[in-house]
C-alpha positions in Angstrom: 59.9 -30.0 -58.9 60.1 -29.5 -62.7 57.3 -26.9 -62.4 59.1 -24.8 -59.8 60.0 -21.3 -60.8 63.8 -21.3 -60.4 65.3 -18.4 -58.6 68.6 -16.7 -58.2 69.3 -14.5 -55.2 71.8 -11.6 -55.8 73.0 -10.1 -52.5 72.1 -13.3 -50.6 74.3 -12.3 -47.6 72.9 -8.9 -47.1 70.2 -7.8 -44.7 67.4 -8.2 -47.2 68.7 -11.6 -48.5 66.3 -13.0 -46.0 63.6 -12.6 -48.7 64.9 -15.8 -50.2 63.4 -17.8 -47.3 59.7 -17.5 -48.2 60.7 -18.0 -51.9 62.5 -21.3 -51.4 59.8 -24.0 -51.3 60.9 -26.9 -53.5 58.1 -28.8 -55.0 55.6 -26.0 -54.1 56.1 -23.5 -56.9 59.5 -22.0 -56.5 63.0 -22.9 -55.4 66.4 -21.2 -55.1 68.9 -22.7 -57.6 71.7 -20.1 -57.4 73.0 -17.6 -54.8 75.4 -14.7 -55.3 77.3 -12.6 -52.8 80.6 -10.8 -53.1 81.6 -12.2 -49.7 82.3 -16.0 -50.0 81.8 -16.6 -46.2 78.4 -14.9 -46.2 77.5 -16.7 -49.4 78.1 -20.1 -47.8 76.3 -19.1 -44.6 73.3 -18.0 -46.7 73.1 -21.3 -48.5 73.3 -23.2 -45.2 70.7 -21.0 -43.5 68.3 -21.4 -46.5 68.8 -25.1 -46.8 69.3 -24.7 -50.6 71.2 -27.9 -51.1 72.8 -28.1 -54.5 72.3 -24.4 -55.3 75.1 -22.8 -57.3 77.3 -20.4 -55.3 78.9 -17.5 -57.3 80.5 -14.2 -56.3 79.8 -12.4 -59.6 76.1 -11.7 -60.4 76.9 -11.9 -64.2 77.8 -15.6 -63.8 74.4 -16.2 -62.1 72.6 -14.4 -64.9 74.2 -16.7 -67.5 72.7 -19.8 -65.9 70.0 -21.7 -67.7 68.6 -23.0 -64.4 67.6 -19.5 -63.3 64.2 -18.1 -64.4 64.0 -15.1 -62.1 66.1 -13.2 -59.7 65.7 -11.5 -56.3 68.1 -8.5 -56.1 69.0 -7.4 -52.5 72.3 -5.7 -53.1 73.3 -2.3 -51.7 71.3 0.6 -53.1 73.9 2.1 -55.3 74.1 -1.2 -57.3 70.4 -1.6 -57.8 70.2 0.0 -61.3 73.2 -1.7 -62.8 72.4 -5.2 -61.5 68.7 -4.9 -62.4 69.6 -3.7 -66.0 71.9 -6.7 -66.4 69.2 -9.0 -65.2 66.6 -7.4 -67.5 68.9 -7.8 -70.5 69.4 -11.4 -69.5 65.7 -12.0 -69.7 65.3 -12.9 -66.0 62.2 -11.7 -64.3 63.3 -9.2 -61.6 62.4 -8.7 -58.0 64.2 -5.5 -57.1 64.3 -4.5 -53.4 63.5 -0.8 -52.8 64.7 1.8 -53.6 64.5 1.4 -57.4 67.8 3.3 -57.6 69.4 6.3 -55.8 68.9 8.9 -58.6 66.0 9.8 -60.8 68.1 9.3 -63.9 69.0 5.7 -62.9 65.4 5.0 -62.1 64.3 6.0 -65.5 67.0 4.0 -67.2 65.8 0.8 -65.4 62.3 1.5 -66.5 63.4 2.1 -70.1 65.3 -1.2 -70.2 62.4 -3.1 -68.7 60.1 -1.7 -71.4 62.6 -2.3 -74.2 63.3 -5.9 -73.3 59.8 -6.8 -72.2 61.3 -8.5 -69.1 59.1 -8.4 -66.1 60.1 -5.9 -63.4 58.7 -6.0 -59.9 59.6 -3.6 -57.1 59.8 -4.8 -53.5 57.8 -2.1 -51.7 56.6 -4.5 -49.1 54.8 -1.9 -47.0 51.9 -2.0 -49.4 51.3 -5.5 -48.0 51.6 -4.5 -44.3 48.4 -4.9 -42.3 48.3 -1.4 -41.0 48.8 0.2 -44.4 46.1 -2.0 -46.0 43.7 -1.3 -43.2 44.2 2.5 -43.6 43.7 2.2 -47.3 40.5 0.3 -46.8 39.3 3.0 -44.4 39.9 5.6 -47.1 38.3 3.6 -49.8 35.2 3.0 -47.7 34.8 6.8 -47.3 35.1 6.9 -43.5 37.1 10.2 -43.7 35.8 11.5 -47.0 38.3 12.6 -49.7 41.9 12.7 -48.4 43.3 16.2 -48.4 46.5 16.0 -46.2 48.8 13.3 -44.9 51.3 13.6 -42.1 53.9 10.9 -41.3 56.2 10.8 -38.3 58.8 8.1 -38.5 60.5 7.3 -35.3 63.6 5.2 -36.2 64.6 3.9 -32.8 67.4 1.7 -34.2 68.7 4.2 -36.7 72.2 4.3 -35.1 72.6 0.5 -35.5 70.9 0.1 -38.9 72.0 3.1 -40.8 75.2 4.6 -39.4 77.4 1.6 -38.9 77.7 0.4 -42.5 77.4 1.6 -46.1 74.0 3.2 -45.4 75.9 6.1 -43.8 77.5 7.3 -47.1 75.5 9.5 -49.5 77.5 8.1 -52.4 75.9 4.7 -51.6 72.4 5.9 -50.8 72.0 9.6 -51.8 70.5 9.9 -48.3 68.0 8.4 -45.9 65.1 10.3 -47.5 65.7 7.9 -50.4 67.0 4.7 -48.6 64.7 4.8 -45.6 61.8 7.1 -46.6 61.2 5.5 -50.0 58.7 3.2 -48.3 56.8 6.0 -46.5 56.7 8.3 -49.5 55.3 5.4 -51.6 52.7 4.8 -48.9 51.8 8.5 -48.8 51.3 8.4 -52.5 49.2 5.2 -52.3 46.9 6.5 -49.5 46.5 10.0 -51.1 46.0 8.8 -54.7 48.6 11.0 -56.3 52.3 11.6 -56.8 54.6 14.4 -55.5 55.0 17.2 -57.9 56.7 19.8 -55.6 58.9 19.2 -52.6 61.3 20.9 -50.2 63.0 19.8 -47.0 65.2 20.6 -44.0 67.6 18.3 -42.2 70.9 17.8 -40.4 73.3 15.4 -39.0 72.7 16.2 -35.3 73.8 13.2 -33.3 75.8 10.5 -35.1 78.2 12.8 -36.8 80.1 13.4 -33.5 80.2 9.8 -32.1 83.3 7.5 -32.2 84.0 5.9 -35.6 86.0 2.8 -36.5 88.9 3.0 -39.0 88.1 2.5 -42.7 88.3 -1.2 -43.7 87.4 -2.4 -40.2 84.2 -4.5 -40.0 81.5 -3.7 -37.5 81.8 -5.5 -34.2 79.9 -8.8 -33.6 76.3 -8.3 -32.7 76.2 -4.7 -34.1 72.7 -5.2 -35.6 71.1 -6.6 -32.5 72.7 -4.5 -29.9 70.4 -1.9 -28.2 72.6 0.8 -26.7 70.9 3.8 -25.0 71.3 6.7 -25.1 72.8 6.9 -28.6 75.9 8.6 -27.3 76.8 5.3 -25.5 77.3 3.5 -28.8 80.7 3.2 -30.6 82.0 1.7 -33.8 80.2 3.9 -36.3 81.1 3.9 -40.0 84.3 5.8 -40.8 82.4 8.1 -43.2 79.0 9.5 -42.2 77.6 12.2 -44.4 73.8 11.5 -44.4 71.4 13.3 -42.2 69.9 11.7 -39.0 66.9 14.0 -38.8 64.9 15.4 -41.7 61.5 17.0 -42.5 60.0 17.2 -46.0 56.9 18.9 -47.4 55.1 17.7 -50.5 52.4 18.9 -52.8 50.9 16.1 -54.8 49.6 16.3 -58.3 46.0 16.0 -57.1 46.4 18.9 -54.7 47.0 16.8 -51.5 49.5 18.4 -49.1 51.8 15.9 -47.3 54.6 16.1 -44.7 57.1 13.4 -43.7 59.4 13.6 -40.6 62.2 11.1 -39.9 64.4 10.9 -36.7 67.1 8.3 -36.2 67.8 8.9 -32.5 64.3 8.3 -31.1 63.9 5.8 -28.3 60.9 4.1 -30.0 60.7 2.5 -33.5 57.4 2.9 -35.4 55.5 4.9 -37.9 52.6 7.3 -37.2 50.3 8.2 -40.0 47.6 10.9 -39.9 45.3 11.3 -42.9 42.7 14.1 -42.8 39.9 14.1 -45.3 36.8 16.2 -46.0 34.7 14.2 -43.5 37.2 13.1 -40.8 40.6 12.1 -39.5 42.4 8.8 -39.3 45.5 8.0 -37.2 47.3 4.8 -36.3 48.6 4.0 -32.9 51.3 1.4 -33.4 52.0 -0.2 -36.7 52.1 -4.0 -36.1 49.6 -6.7 -35.3 47.2 -5.5 -32.7 47.8 -1.8 -33.3 44.7 0.4 -33.5 43.7 2.7 -36.3 41.3 5.4 -35.0 38.8 7.5 -36.9 37.1 10.7 -35.8 34.3 11.7 -38.1 31.1 12.4 -36.3 31.3 16.0 -35.1 33.6 18.9 -34.0 34.9 18.7 -30.5 37.9 19.2 -28.3 40.3 16.4 -27.5 38.6 13.0 -27.6 40.7 10.0 -26.7 37.8 7.7 -27.7 37.3 7.8 -31.5 34.1 7.3 -33.4 35.5 4.1 -35.0 38.5 1.9 -34.0 40.0 -0.8 -36.2 42.5 -3.3 -35.1 45.4 -4.4 -37.3 44.8 -8.1 -37.9 47.2 -10.9 -37.0 50.0 -11.8 -39.3 53.0 -14.1 -39.5 56.4 -13.5 -40.9 58.8 -10.6 -41.1 57.4 -7.0 -41.3 53.9 -8.1 -40.2 53.7 -10.8 -42.9 54.5 -8.2 -45.6 57.8 -10.0 -46.7 55.9 -13.2 -47.4 53.1 -11.4 -49.2 55.3 -9.4 -51.4 57.3 -12.5 -52.5 54.1 -14.3 -53.1 52.9 -11.5 -55.4 56.2 -11.4 -57.2 56.2 -15.2 -57.9 52.7 -14.9 -59.4 53.7 -11.9 -61.5 56.9 -13.6 -62.7 54.9 -16.6 -63.9 51.7 -15.0 -65.2 52.0 -11.2 -65.3 49.0 -9.1 -64.6 48.2 -6.4 -62.0 50.2 -6.0 -58.8 49.8 -3.8 -55.7 53.4 -2.6 -56.1 54.3 -0.4 -59.1 57.6 0.4 -60.9 56.2 3.9 -61.6 55.3 4.4 -58.0 58.8 3.3 -57.0 60.3 5.8 -59.4 58.1 8.6 -58.0 59.0 7.8 -54.4 62.7 8.0 -55.2 62.2 11.2 -57.2 60.5 12.9 -54.2 63.1 11.7 -51.8 66.0 12.5 -54.1 64.9 16.1 -54.7 64.0 16.5 -51.0 67.6 15.5 -50.2 69.0 18.1 -52.6 66.6 20.6 -51.0 67.7 20.1 -47.4 71.3 20.3 -48.4 70.6 23.7 -50.0 68.7 25.1 -47.0 65.2 24.2 -48.2 65.2 25.1 -51.9 61.9 23.8 -53.5 62.1 21.4 -56.4 59.6 20.3 -59.1 59.6 16.5 -59.7 60.2 15.8 -63.4 57.5 13.8 -65.2 58.1 10.3 -66.3 58.1 9.7 -70.1 54.4 9.2 -71.0 55.2 6.1 -73.1 56.9 4.4 -70.1 54.1 5.4 -67.8 51.6 3.9 -70.2 53.6 0.6 -70.5 53.6 0.1 -66.8 50.0 1.2 -66.4 49.2 -1.8 -68.8 51.1 -4.0 -66.3 54.0 -4.4 -68.7 51.9 -5.9 -71.5 52.8 -5.0 -75.0 50.3 -2.6 -76.6 
């Protein structure tokens, strides 16, 4: 066990604190030695669920960062704390796994990257969708040339549990998230960039709070009811107990022009009855679209000729089997982080890409709140971009 990478988990009691499970494998490369959460009850329950006997339990992340038995940290705190906690960890010299989004403003994203470069502490962003089977399959299809050079990407995101996941706790407040085009869409914007091979340079959006703004809310300071995350009320109007403040949009549409000329569109709805992502990528020689986004889903390609509607594609690929949360992506992203924390080197996720996904979502949020005003995404400092292009190795 002396060779294990020793991990601290900050935000252990939150929804993404579950990432500690694939990381805690005593005697097999990594183990959790310290847990932090501001809620003592959730902290104790997290330690029990994880089976991390003997792990230190603290309610202040700074106490965890002072510990000599912590080599690296997993940060799974609410979005508005990401930048501050990550900066503290980087200064403390602990390799950082930071759950997406990188931060909730462009300024804070850039500050985290500056501190990482200045300290030389390794920074890894938890964009686990880059490890999802359906995304990797679609990227392989593009790289094989099945559809030629990508020219446009369209994403429809049906968030069937939006009312439960995003409007009954802190996610519902723009001061905690900026909006759901940052909190929720950061994944999909990153995937659009990855599939298309470029970053957004110009963006505009429209959106509104159409459904959840008028539904019954609980008083401030009152916790959600038991089972709130697992309940499945339908239609949305039958649900109660929403967060006392809701000022983020529940439907939004954003348009993007990427720096390589690709045109992309992203649509998000939180009151859909189904929950999945539909990607369409059209290239110079064909079109690709996924039907379902989990194990067994089908990615179809049409690339042989012009025609009317054809239900049968020219090529059909099946998303391969996987185990674990998010189609095995949680385990895969933790595995990549542990390797990176130990040895450095290239990774499929990227701090620069994480910054660019936040930048696009942040400016799209400003745009939709101004009736669709277009924005240009500010460039990242070239020296920072170069540092992360070199996989955080000193020049």
